PQR file of N, CA, C, O and H, with PARSE charges and radii, in Angstrom:
ATOM      1  N   UNK A   1    -102.712 179.934 200.515 -0.4000 1.5000
ATOM      2  CA  UNK A   1    -101.356 179.627 201.054 -0.0000 2.0000
ATOM      3  C   UNK A   1    -100.381 179.646 199.918  0.5500 1.7000
ATOM      4  O   UNK A   1    -100.673 179.268 198.784 -0.5500 1.4000
ATOM      5  N   UNK A   2     -99.214 180.103 200.274 -0.4000 1.5000
ATOM      6  CA  UNK A   2     -98.132 180.133 199.273 -0.0000 2.0000
ATOM      7  C   UNK A   2     -97.798 178.745 198.746  0.5500 1.7000
ATOM      8  O   UNK A   2     -97.596 177.806 199.515 -0.5500 1.4000
ATOM      9  H   UNK A   2     -98.976 180.411 201.195  0.4000 1.0000
ATOM     10  N   UNK A   3     -97.740 178.627 197.372 -0.4000 1.5000
ATOM     11  CA  UNK A   3     -97.455 177.291 196.762 -0.0000 2.0000
ATOM     12  C   UNK A   3     -96.168 176.737 197.258  0.5500 1.7000
ATOM     13  O   UNK A   3     -96.085 175.526 197.461 -0.5500 1.4000
ATOM     14  H   UNK A   3     -97.904 179.391 196.747  0.4000 1.0000
ATOM     15  N   UNK A   4     -95.143 177.538 197.473 -0.4000 1.5000
ATOM     16  CA  UNK A   4     -93.863 176.931 197.937 -0.0000 2.0000
ATOM     17  C   UNK A   4     -94.053 176.298 199.322  0.5500 1.7000
ATOM     18  O   UNK A   4     -93.458 175.249 199.568 -0.5500 1.4000
ATOM     19  H   UNK A   4     -95.211 178.522 197.308  0.4000 1.0000
ATOM     20  N   UNK A   5     -94.828 176.857 200.223 -0.4000 1.5000
ATOM     21  CA  UNK A   5     -95.031 176.281 201.496 -0.0000 2.0000
ATOM     22  C   UNK A   5     -95.904 175.054 201.424  0.5500 1.7000
ATOM     23  O   UNK A   5     -95.712 174.119 202.200 -0.5500 1.4000
ATOM     24  H   UNK A   5     -95.311 177.709 200.024  0.4000 1.0000
ATOM     25  N   UNK A   6     -96.850 175.030 200.520 -0.4000 1.5000
ATOM     26  CA  UNK A   6     -97.704 173.806 200.359 -0.0000 2.0000
ATOM     27  C   UNK A   6     -96.875 172.620 199.904  0.5500 1.7000
ATOM     28  O   UNK A   6     -97.224 171.483 200.224 -0.5500 1.4000
ATOM     29  H   UNK A   6     -97.006 175.790 199.889  0.4000 1.0000
ATOM     30  N   UNK A   7     -95.830 172.828 199.195 -0.4000 1.5000
ATOM     31  CA  UNK A   7     -95.031 171.756 198.697 -0.0000 2.0000
ATOM     32  C   UNK A   7     -93.726 171.465 199.448  0.5500 1.7000
ATOM     33  O   UNK A   7     -92.849 170.732 198.993 -0.5500 1.4000
ATOM     34  H   UNK A   7     -95.546 173.751 198.935  0.4000 1.0000
ATOM     35  N   UNK A   8     -93.664 172.066 200.581 -0.4000 1.5000
ATOM     36  CA  UNK A   8     -92.460 171.987 201.434 -0.0000 2.0000
ATOM     37  C   UNK A   8     -92.681 170.796 202.444  0.5500 1.7000
ATOM     38  O   UNK A   8     -93.698 170.748 203.137 -0.5500 1.4000
ATOM     39  H   UNK A   8     -94.377 172.662 200.951  0.4000 1.0000
ATOM     40  N   UNK A   9     -91.761 169.904 202.499 -0.4000 1.5000
ATOM     41  CA  UNK A   9     -91.760 168.813 203.445 -0.0000 2.0000
ATOM     42  C   UNK A   9     -90.483 168.863 204.290  0.5500 1.7000
ATOM     43  O   UNK A   9     -89.372 168.859 203.760 -0.5500 1.4000
ATOM     44  H   UNK A   9     -90.936 169.943 201.937  0.4000 1.0000
ATOM     45  N   UNK A  10     -90.660 168.910 205.590 -0.4000 1.5000
ATOM     46  CA  UNK A  10     -89.580 168.880 206.541 -0.0000 2.0000
ATOM     47  C   UNK A  10     -89.516 167.401 207.213  0.5500 1.7000
ATOM     48  O   UNK A  10     -90.509 166.898 207.738 -0.5500 1.4000
ATOM     49  H   UNK A  10     -91.562 168.914 206.021  0.4000 1.0000
ATOM     50  N   UNK A  11     -88.428 166.844 207.158 -0.4000 1.5000
ATOM     51  CA  UNK A  11     -88.209 165.473 207.798 -0.0000 2.0000
ATOM     52  C   UNK A  11     -87.372 165.804 209.087  0.5500 1.7000
ATOM     53  O   UNK A  11     -86.193 166.141 208.981 -0.5500 1.4000
ATOM     54  H   UNK A  11     -87.621 167.253 206.732  0.4000 1.0000
ATOM     55  N   UNK A  12     -87.931 165.713 210.173 -0.4000 1.5000
ATOM     56  CA  UNK A  12     -87.205 165.863 211.478 -0.0000 2.0000
ATOM     57  C   UNK A  12     -86.868 164.543 212.030  0.5500 1.7000
ATOM     58  O   UNK A  12     -87.729 163.716 212.333 -0.5500 1.4000
ATOM     59  H   UNK A  12     -88.889 165.439 210.259  0.4000 1.0000
ATOM     60  N   UNK A  13     -85.533 164.346 212.165 -0.4000 1.5000
ATOM     61  CA  UNK A  13     -84.989 163.085 212.632 -0.0000 2.0000
ATOM     62  C   UNK A  13     -84.179 163.336 213.870  0.5500 1.7000
ATOM     63  O   UNK A  13     -83.176 164.050 213.848 -0.5500 1.4000
ATOM     64  H   UNK A  13     -84.833 165.017 211.919  0.4000 1.0000
ATOM     65  N   UNK A  14     -84.645 162.711 215.002 -0.4000 1.5000
ATOM     66  CA  UNK A  14     -83.868 162.760 216.187 -0.0000 2.0000
ATOM     67  C   UNK A  14     -82.719 161.813 216.178  0.5500 1.7000
ATOM     68  O   UNK A  14     -82.896 160.652 215.809 -0.5500 1.4000
ATOM     69  H   UNK A  14     -85.459 162.130 215.020  0.4000 1.0000
ATOM     70  N   UNK A  15     -81.524 162.252 216.571 -0.4000 1.5000
ATOM     71  CA  UNK A  15     -80.337 161.345 216.540 -0.0000 2.0000
ATOM     72  C   UNK A  15     -79.661 161.440 217.913  0.5500 1.7000
ATOM     73  O   UNK A  15     -79.613 162.491 218.553 -0.5500 1.4000
ATOM     74  H   UNK A  15     -81.381 163.195 216.871  0.4000 1.0000
ATOM     75  N   UNK A  16     -79.138 160.270 218.326 -0.4000 1.5000
ATOM     76  CA  UNK A  16     -78.353 160.216 219.491 -0.0000 2.0000
ATOM     77  C   UNK A  16     -77.326 159.074 219.361  0.5500 1.7000
ATOM     78  O   UNK A  16     -77.700 157.903 219.307 -0.5500 1.4000
ATOM     79  H   UNK A  16     -79.176 159.416 217.806  0.4000 1.0000
ATOM     80  N   UNK A  17     -76.039 159.423 219.313 -0.4000 1.5000
ATOM     81  CA  UNK A  17     -74.988 158.471 219.168 -0.0000 2.0000
ATOM     82  C   UNK A  17     -75.147 157.616 217.960  0.5500 1.7000
ATOM     83  O   UNK A  17     -74.990 156.397 218.040 -0.5500 1.4000
ATOM     84  H   UNK A  17     -75.735 160.374 219.357  0.4000 1.0000
ATOM     85  N   UNK A  18     -75.462 158.229 216.805 -0.4000 1.5000
ATOM     86  CA  UNK A  18     -75.694 157.537 215.570 -0.0000 2.0000
ATOM     87  C   UNK A  18     -74.512 157.644 214.572  0.5500 1.7000
ATOM     88  O   UNK A  18     -74.679 157.395 213.378 -0.5500 1.4000
ATOM     89  H   UNK A  18     -75.589 159.219 216.740  0.4000 1.0000
ATOM     90  N   UNK A  19     -73.319 158.019 215.082 -0.4000 1.5000
ATOM     91  CA  UNK A  19     -72.157 158.187 214.194 -0.0000 2.0000
ATOM     92  C   UNK A  19     -71.902 156.985 213.278  0.5500 1.7000
ATOM     93  O   UNK A  19     -71.509 157.151 212.123 -0.5500 1.4000
ATOM     94  H   UNK A  19     -73.184 158.222 216.052  0.4000 1.0000
ATOM     95  N   UNK A  20     -72.123 155.807 213.787 -0.4000 1.5000
ATOM     96  CA  UNK A  20     -71.848 154.513 213.105 -0.0000 2.0000
ATOM     97  C   UNK A  20     -72.862 154.297 211.949  0.5500 1.7000
ATOM     98  O   UNK A  20     -72.549 153.498 211.066 -0.5500 1.4000
ATOM     99  H   UNK A  20     -72.442 155.672 214.725  0.4000 1.0000
ATOM    100  N   UNK A  21     -73.939 154.883 211.891 -0.4000 1.5000
ATOM    101  CA  UNK A  21     -74.938 154.602 210.837 -0.0000 2.0000
ATOM    102  C   UNK A  21     -75.464 155.936 210.141  0.5500 1.7000
ATOM    103  O   UNK A  21     -76.201 155.846 209.159 -0.5500 1.4000
ATOM    104  H   UNK A  21     -74.193 155.531 212.608  0.4000 1.0000
ATOM    105  N   UNK A  22     -75.120 157.056 210.604 -0.4000 1.5000
ATOM    106  CA  UNK A  22     -75.693 158.320 210.160 -0.0000 2.0000
ATOM    107  C   UNK A  22     -75.479 158.567 208.666  0.5500 1.7000
ATOM    108  O   UNK A  22     -76.441 158.789 207.931 -0.5500 1.4000
ATOM    109  H   UNK A  22     -74.521 157.129 211.402  0.4000 1.0000
ATOM    110  N   UNK A  23     -74.246 158.530 208.221 -0.4000 1.5000
ATOM    111  CA  UNK A  23     -73.953 158.820 206.851 -0.0000 2.0000
ATOM    112  C   UNK A  23     -74.650 157.900 205.907  0.5500 1.7000
ATOM    113  O   UNK A  23     -75.290 158.361 204.962 -0.5500 1.4000
ATOM    114  H   UNK A  23     -73.464 158.349 208.818  0.4000 1.0000
ATOM    115  N   UNK A  24     -74.552 156.616 206.123 -0.4000 1.5000
ATOM    116  CA  UNK A  24     -75.207 155.603 205.204 -0.0000 2.0000
ATOM    117  C   UNK A  24     -76.735 155.789 205.252  0.5500 1.7000
ATOM    118  O   UNK A  24     -77.385 155.662 204.214 -0.5500 1.4000
ATOM    119  H   UNK A  24     -74.032 156.241 206.890  0.4000 1.0000
ATOM    120  N   UNK A  25     -77.317 156.079 206.398 -0.4000 1.5000
ATOM    121  CA  UNK A  25     -78.749 156.267 206.464 -0.0000 2.0000
ATOM    122  C   UNK A  25     -79.196 157.516 205.738  0.5500 1.7000
ATOM    123  O   UNK A  25     -80.243 157.495 205.090 -0.5500 1.4000
ATOM    124  H   UNK A  25     -76.789 156.181 207.241  0.4000 1.0000
ATOM    125  N   UNK A  26     -78.445 158.609 205.819 -0.4000 1.5000
ATOM    126  CA  UNK A  26     -78.821 159.845 205.162 -0.0000 2.0000
ATOM    127  C   UNK A  26     -78.673 159.655 203.648  0.5500 1.7000
ATOM    128  O   UNK A  26     -79.527 160.105 202.883 -0.5500 1.4000
ATOM    129  H   UNK A  26     -77.595 158.627 206.346  0.4000 1.0000
ATOM    130  N   UNK A  27     -77.654 159.029 203.235 -0.4000 1.5000
ATOM    131  CA  UNK A  27     -77.425 158.779 201.804 -0.0000 2.0000
ATOM    132  C   UNK A  27     -78.582 157.933 201.170  0.5500 1.7000
ATOM    133  O   UNK A  27     -79.055 158.208 200.068 -0.5500 1.4000
ATOM    134  H   UNK A  27     -76.961 158.663 203.856  0.4000 1.0000
ATOM    135  N   UNK A  28     -78.983 156.936 201.906 -0.4000 1.5000
ATOM    136  CA  UNK A  28     -80.136 156.142 201.431 -0.0000 2.0000
ATOM    137  C   UNK A  28     -81.438 156.914 201.394  0.5500 1.7000
ATOM    138  O   UNK A  28     -82.263 156.767 200.493 -0.5500 1.4000
ATOM    139  H   UNK A  28     -78.598 156.712 202.802  0.4000 1.0000
ATOM    140  N   UNK A  29     -81.586 157.749 202.422 -0.4000 1.5000
ATOM    141  CA  UNK A  29     -82.774 158.588 202.456 -0.0000 2.0000
ATOM    142  C   UNK A  29     -82.853 159.607 201.219  0.5500 1.7000
ATOM    143  O   UNK A  29     -83.896 159.828 200.604 -0.5500 1.4000
ATOM    144  H   UNK A  29     -80.916 157.868 203.155  0.4000 1.0000
ATOM    145  N   UNK A  30     -81.663 160.175 200.949 -0.4000 1.5000
ATOM    146  CA  UNK A  30     -81.509 161.086 199.810 -0.0000 2.0000
ATOM    147  C   UNK A  30     -81.838 160.381 198.528  0.5500 1.7000
ATOM    148  O   UNK A  30     -82.490 160.960 197.660 -0.5500 1.4000
ATOM    149  H   UNK A  30     -80.816 159.995 201.449  0.4000 1.0000
ATOM    150  N   UNK A  31     -81.410 159.157 198.382 -0.4000 1.5000
ATOM    151  CA  UNK A  31     -81.693 158.400 197.130 -0.0000 2.0000
ATOM    152  C   UNK A  31     -83.195 158.190 197.002  0.5500 1.7000
ATOM    153  O   UNK A  31     -83.679 158.275 195.873 -0.5500 1.4000
ATOM    154  H   UNK A  31     -80.880 158.687 199.087  0.4000 1.0000
ATOM    155  N   UNK A  32     -83.962 157.933 198.011 -0.4000 1.5000
ATOM    156  CA  UNK A  32     -85.359 157.767 198.018 -0.0000 2.0000
ATOM    157  C   UNK A  32     -86.049 159.113 197.731  0.5500 1.7000
ATOM    158  O   UNK A  32     -86.987 159.216 196.940 -0.5500 1.4000
ATOM    159  H   UNK A  32     -83.570 157.865 198.928  0.4000 1.0000
ATOM    160  N   UNK A  33     -85.532 160.121 198.415 -0.4000 1.5000
ATOM    161  CA  UNK A  33     -86.173 161.428 198.283 -0.0000 2.0000
ATOM    162  C   UNK A  33     -86.053 162.048 196.822  0.5500 1.7000
ATOM    163  O   UNK A  33     -86.822 162.920 196.416 -0.5500 1.4000
ATOM    164  H   UNK A  33     -84.770 160.037 199.057  0.4000 1.0000
ATOM    165  N   UNK A  34     -85.052 161.530 196.101 -0.4000 1.5000
ATOM    166  CA  UNK A  34     -84.854 161.973 194.722 -0.0000 2.0000
ATOM    167  C   UNK A  34     -86.060 161.696 193.815  0.5500 1.7000
ATOM    168  O   UNK A  34     -86.228 162.320 192.767 -0.5500 1.4000
ATOM    169  H   UNK A  34     -84.428 160.822 196.430  0.4000 1.0000
ATOM    170  N   UNK A  35     -86.867 160.773 194.235 -0.4000 1.5000
ATOM    171  CA  UNK A  35     -88.103 160.383 193.453 -0.0000 2.0000
ATOM    172  C   UNK A  35     -89.262 161.319 193.839  0.5500 1.7000
ATOM    173  O   UNK A  35     -90.296 161.307 193.170 -0.5500 1.4000
ATOM    174  H   UNK A  35     -86.731 160.266 195.087  0.4000 1.0000
ATOM    175  N   UNK A  36     -89.122 162.081 194.841 -0.4000 1.5000
ATOM    176  CA  UNK A  36     -90.199 163.014 195.308 -0.0000 2.0000
ATOM    177  C   UNK A  36     -90.048 164.367 194.631  0.5500 1.7000
ATOM    178  O   UNK A  36     -89.764 165.359 195.303 -0.5500 1.4000
ATOM    179  H   UNK A  36     -88.283 162.091 195.384  0.4000 1.0000
ATOM    180  N   UNK A  37     -90.228 164.429 193.341 -0.4000 1.5000
ATOM    181  CA  UNK A  37     -90.004 165.667 192.652 -0.0000 2.0000
ATOM    182  C   UNK A  37     -91.198 166.681 192.778  0.5500 1.7000
ATOM    183  O   UNK A  37     -91.040 167.817 192.332 -0.5500 1.4000
ATOM    184  H   UNK A  37     -90.458 163.623 192.795  0.4000 1.0000
ATOM    185  N   UNK A  38     -92.275 166.353 193.312 -0.4000 1.5000
ATOM    186  CA  UNK A  38     -93.369 167.202 193.449 -0.0000 2.0000
ATOM    187  C   UNK A  38     -93.243 168.110 194.720  0.5500 1.7000
ATOM    188  O   UNK A  38     -94.054 169.003 194.966 -0.5500 1.4000
ATOM    189  H   UNK A  38     -92.403 165.430 193.675  0.4000 1.0000
ATOM    190  N   UNK A  39     -92.173 167.815 195.500 -0.4000 1.5000
ATOM    191  CA  UNK A  39     -92.064 168.493 196.731 -0.0000 2.0000
ATOM    192  C   UNK A  39     -90.669 169.150 196.907  0.5500 1.7000
ATOM    193  O   UNK A  39     -89.686 168.645 196.364 -0.5500 1.4000
ATOM    194  H   UNK A  39     -91.514 167.089 195.300  0.4000 1.0000
ATOM    195  N   UNK A  40     -90.586 170.163 197.589 -0.4000 1.5000
ATOM    196  CA  UNK A  40     -89.314 170.690 198.098 -0.0000 2.0000
ATOM    197  C   UNK A  40     -89.176 170.120 199.502  0.5500 1.7000
ATOM    198  O   UNK A  40     -90.151 170.110 200.254 -0.5500 1.4000
ATOM    199  H   UNK A  40     -91.385 170.573 198.029  0.4000 1.0000
ATOM    200  N   UNK A  41     -87.967 169.634 199.882 -0.4000 1.5000
ATOM    201  CA  UNK A  41     -87.943 169.037 201.233 -0.0000 2.0000
ATOM    202  C   UNK A  41     -86.492 169.382 201.786  0.5500 1.7000
ATOM    203  O   UNK A  41     -85.520 169.704 201.103 -0.5500 1.4000
ATOM    204  H   UNK A  41     -87.176 169.642 199.271  0.4000 1.0000
ATOM    205  N   UNK A  42     -86.548 169.255 203.093 -0.4000 1.5000
ATOM    206  CA  UNK A  42     -85.294 169.412 203.838 -0.0000 2.0000
ATOM    207  C   UNK A  42     -85.277 168.445 204.975  0.5500 1.7000
ATOM    208  O   UNK A  42     -86.329 168.078 205.497 -0.5500 1.4000
ATOM    209  H   UNK A  42     -87.337 168.993 203.648  0.4000 1.0000
ATOM    210  N   UNK A  43     -84.101 168.021 205.373 -0.4000 1.5000
ATOM    211  CA  UNK A  43     -83.934 167.095 206.539 -0.0000 2.0000
ATOM    212  C   UNK A  43     -83.344 167.872 207.684  0.5500 1.7000
ATOM    213  O   UNK A  43     -82.316 168.532 207.529 -0.5500 1.4000
ATOM    214  H   UNK A  43     -83.246 168.319 204.948  0.4000 1.0000
ATOM    215  N   UNK A  44     -83.980 167.801 208.832 -0.4000 1.5000
ATOM    216  CA  UNK A  44     -83.536 168.459 210.023 -0.0000 2.0000
ATOM    217  C   UNK A  44     -83.125 167.379 211.028  0.5500 1.7000
ATOM    218  O   UNK A  44     -83.955 166.595 211.489 -0.5500 1.4000
ATOM    219  H   UNK A  44     -84.815 167.265 208.958  0.4000 1.0000
ATOM    220  N   UNK A  45     -81.860 167.352 211.351 -0.4000 1.5000
ATOM    221  CA  UNK A  45     -81.382 166.379 212.397 -0.0000 2.0000
ATOM    222  C   UNK A  45     -81.333 167.091 213.721  0.5500 1.7000
ATOM    223  O   UNK A  45     -80.757 168.173 213.830 -0.5500 1.4000
ATOM    224  H   UNK A  45     -81.185 167.989 210.977  0.4000 1.0000
ATOM    225  N   UNK A  46     -81.926 166.501 214.717 -0.4000 1.5000
ATOM    226  CA  UNK A  46     -81.934 167.047 215.998 -0.0000 2.0000
ATOM    227  C   UNK A  46     -81.042 166.103 216.902  0.5500 1.7000
ATOM    228  O   UNK A  46     -81.426 164.976 217.215 -0.5500 1.4000
ATOM    229  H   UNK A  46     -82.394 165.622 214.628  0.4000 1.0000
ATOM    230  N   UNK A  47     -79.859 166.617 217.292 -0.4000 1.5000
ATOM    231  CA  UNK A  47     -78.926 165.861 218.068 -0.0000 2.0000
ATOM    232  C   UNK A  47     -79.134 166.171 219.497  0.5500 1.7000
ATOM    233  O   UNK A  47     -79.077 167.337 219.887 -0.5500 1.4000
ATOM    234  H   UNK A  47     -79.547 167.532 217.038  0.4000 1.0000
ATOM    235  N   UNK A  48     -79.366 165.217 220.271 -0.4000 1.5000
ATOM    236  CA  UNK A  48     -79.695 165.390 221.754 -0.0000 2.0000
ATOM    237  C   UNK A  48     -78.483 165.040 222.621  0.5500 1.7000
ATOM    238  O   UNK A  48     -78.559 164.155 223.473 -0.5500 1.4000
ATOM    239  H   UNK A  48     -79.413 164.270 219.954  0.4000 1.0000
ATOM    240  N   UNK A  49     -77.365 165.737 222.399 -0.4000 1.5000
ATOM    241  CA  UNK A  49     -76.170 165.614 223.243 -0.0000 2.0000
ATOM    242  C   UNK A  49     -75.452 164.272 223.037  0.5500 1.7000
ATOM    243  O   UNK A  49     -75.043 163.625 224.001 -0.5500 1.4000
ATOM    244  H   UNK A  49     -77.303 166.455 221.706  0.4000 1.0000
ATOM    245  N   UNK A  50     -75.306 163.865 221.777 -0.4000 1.5000
ATOM    246  CA  UNK A  50     -74.543 162.673 221.540 -0.0000 2.0000
ATOM    247  C   UNK A  50     -73.105 162.779 222.088  0.5500 1.7000
ATOM    248  O   UNK A  50     -72.500 163.851 222.071 -0.5500 1.4000
ATOM    249  H   UNK A  50     -75.639 164.391 220.994  0.4000 1.0000
ATOM    250  N   UNK A  51     -72.592 161.679 222.556 -0.4000 1.5000
ATOM    251  CA  UNK A  51     -71.186 161.713 223.096 -0.0000 2.0000
ATOM    252  C   UNK A  51     -70.164 161.154 222.122  0.5500 1.7000
ATOM    253  O   UNK A  51     -68.960 161.141 222.379 -0.5500 1.4000
ATOM    254  H   UNK A  51     -73.083 160.808 222.570  0.4000 1.0000
ATOM    255  N   UNK A  52     -70.705 160.680 220.962 -0.4000 1.5000
ATOM    256  CA  UNK A  52     -69.776 160.289 219.912 -0.0000 2.0000
ATOM    257  C   UNK A  52     -69.692 161.514 218.867  0.5500 1.7000
ATOM    258  O   UNK A  52     -70.039 162.646 219.202 -0.5500 1.4000
ATOM    259  H   UNK A  52     -71.683 160.691 220.754  0.4000 1.0000
ATOM    260  N   UNK A  53     -69.255 161.240 217.700 -0.4000 1.5000
ATOM    261  CA  UNK A  53     -69.114 162.355 216.723 -0.0000 2.0000
ATOM    262  C   UNK A  53     -70.296 162.539 215.797  0.5500 1.7000
ATOM    263  O   UNK A  53     -70.134 162.980 214.659 -0.5500 1.4000
ATOM    264  H   UNK A  53     -68.973 160.320 217.427  0.4000 1.0000
ATOM    265  N   UNK A  54     -71.494 162.203 216.275 -0.4000 1.5000
ATOM    266  CA  UNK A  54     -72.673 162.354 215.487 -0.0000 2.0000
ATOM    267  C   UNK A  54     -72.823 163.861 215.034  0.5500 1.7000
ATOM    268  O   UNK A  54     -73.187 164.082 213.879 -0.5500 1.4000
ATOM    269  H   UNK A  54     -71.626 161.845 217.199  0.4000 1.0000
ATOM    270  N   UNK A  55     -72.575 164.829 215.834 -0.4000 1.5000
ATOM    271  CA  UNK A  55     -72.778 166.223 215.512 -0.0000 2.0000
ATOM    272  C   UNK A  55     -71.781 166.622 214.408  0.5500 1.7000
ATOM    273  O   UNK A  55     -72.150 167.330 213.471 -0.5500 1.4000
ATOM    274  H   UNK A  55     -72.279 164.649 216.772  0.4000 1.0000
ATOM    275  N   UNK A  56     -70.520 166.171 214.517 -0.4000 1.5000
ATOM    276  CA  UNK A  56     -69.540 166.505 213.456 -0.0000 2.0000
ATOM    277  C   UNK A  56     -69.934 165.879 212.158  0.5500 1.7000
ATOM    278  O   UNK A  56     -69.850 166.538 211.122 -0.5500 1.4000
ATOM    279  H   UNK A  56     -70.220 165.596 215.279  0.4000 1.0000
ATOM    280  N   UNK A  57     -70.350 164.672 212.154 -0.4000 1.5000
ATOM    281  CA  UNK A  57     -70.762 164.035 210.911 -0.0000 2.0000
ATOM    282  C   UNK A  57     -71.983 164.709 210.305  0.5500 1.7000
ATOM    283  O   UNK A  57     -72.055 164.865 209.087 -0.5500 1.4000
ATOM    284  H   UNK A  57     -70.419 164.137 212.996  0.4000 1.0000
ATOM    285  N   UNK A  58     -72.884 165.086 211.079 -0.4000 1.5000
ATOM    286  CA  UNK A  58     -74.134 165.821 210.649 -0.0000 2.0000
ATOM    287  C   UNK A  58     -73.762 167.137 209.976  0.5500 1.7000
ATOM    288  O   UNK A  58     -74.270 167.475 208.906 -0.5500 1.4000
ATOM    289  H   UNK A  58     -72.825 164.958 212.069  0.4000 1.0000
ATOM    290  N   UNK A  59     -72.848 167.883 210.640 -0.4000 1.5000
ATOM    291  CA  UNK A  59     -72.389 169.192 210.088 -0.0000 2.0000
ATOM    292  C   UNK A  59     -71.687 168.982 208.738  0.5500 1.7000
ATOM    293  O   UNK A  59     -71.918 169.719 207.779 -0.5500 1.4000
ATOM    294  H   UNK A  59     -72.436 167.608 211.508  0.4000 1.0000
ATOM    295  N   UNK A  60     -70.815 167.944 208.691 -0.4000 1.5000
ATOM    296  CA  UNK A  60     -70.102 167.746 207.455 -0.0000 2.0000
ATOM    297  C   UNK A  60     -71.051 167.326 206.298  0.5500 1.7000
ATOM    298  O   UNK A  60     -70.900 167.757 205.154 -0.5500 1.4000
ATOM    299  H   UNK A  60     -70.627 167.346 209.470  0.4000 1.0000
ATOM    300  N   UNK A  61     -72.005 166.493 206.641 -0.4000 1.5000
ATOM    301  CA  UNK A  61     -72.948 166.074 205.606 -0.0000 2.0000
ATOM    302  C   UNK A  61     -73.807 167.223 205.165  0.5500 1.7000
ATOM    303  O   UNK A  61     -74.137 167.340 203.985 -0.5500 1.4000
ATOM    304  H   UNK A  61     -72.128 166.143 207.569  0.4000 1.0000
ATOM    305  N   UNK A  62     -74.172 168.067 206.089 -0.4000 1.5000
ATOM    306  CA  UNK A  62     -75.001 169.284 205.728 -0.0000 2.0000
ATOM    307  C   UNK A  62     -74.270 170.134 204.726  0.5500 1.7000
ATOM    308  O   UNK A  62     -74.879 170.690 203.812 -0.5500 1.4000
ATOM    309  H   UNK A  62     -73.904 167.972 207.048  0.4000 1.0000
ATOM    310  N   UNK A  63     -72.918 170.246 204.893 -0.4000 1.5000
ATOM    311  CA  UNK A  63     -72.163 171.030 203.924 -0.0000 2.0000
ATOM    312  C   UNK A  63     -71.964 170.328 202.601  0.5500 1.7000
ATOM    313  O   UNK A  63     -71.918 170.970 201.552 -0.5500 1.4000
ATOM    314  H   UNK A  63     -72.423 169.795 205.636  0.4000 1.0000
ATOM    315  N   UNK A  64     -71.849 169.041 202.642 -0.4000 1.5000
ATOM    316  CA  UNK A  64     -71.488 168.168 201.524 -0.0000 2.0000
ATOM    317  C   UNK A  64     -72.638 167.746 200.624  0.5500 1.7000
ATOM    318  O   UNK A  64     -72.483 167.701 199.404 -0.5500 1.4000
ATOM    319  H   UNK A  64     -71.887 168.520 203.494  0.4000 1.0000
ATOM    320  N   UNK A  65     -73.776 167.440 201.204 -0.4000 1.5000
ATOM    321  CA  UNK A  65     -74.853 166.925 200.450 -0.0000 2.0000
ATOM    322  C   UNK A  65     -75.813 167.979 200.035  0.5500 1.7000
ATOM    323  O   UNK A  65     -75.850 169.067 200.608 -0.5500 1.4000
ATOM    324  H   UNK A  65     -73.902 167.477 202.195  0.4000 1.0000
ATOM    325  N   UNK A  66     -76.626 167.653 198.998 -0.4000 1.5000
ATOM    326  CA  UNK A  66     -77.595 168.728 198.496 -0.0000 2.0000
ATOM    327  C   UNK A  66     -78.664 169.029 199.452  0.5500 1.7000
ATOM    328  O   UNK A  66     -79.515 169.875 199.179 -0.5500 1.4000
ATOM    329  H   UNK A  66     -76.596 166.768 198.533  0.4000 1.0000
TER
END
């Protein structure tokens, strides 16, 4: 197996109306993931039709954060 794929970790996080906590939660998660230097990782947010601005916040953070 390709070494890159062996060291790849996907974090899939379902979100629904999480605008009030999403940014803080993701920033804390990124702080913790900084210690995981043995892996390449990505965070996948799955928005299930939120009626607040969860989607807009997720898109902005995707552009803004590493």
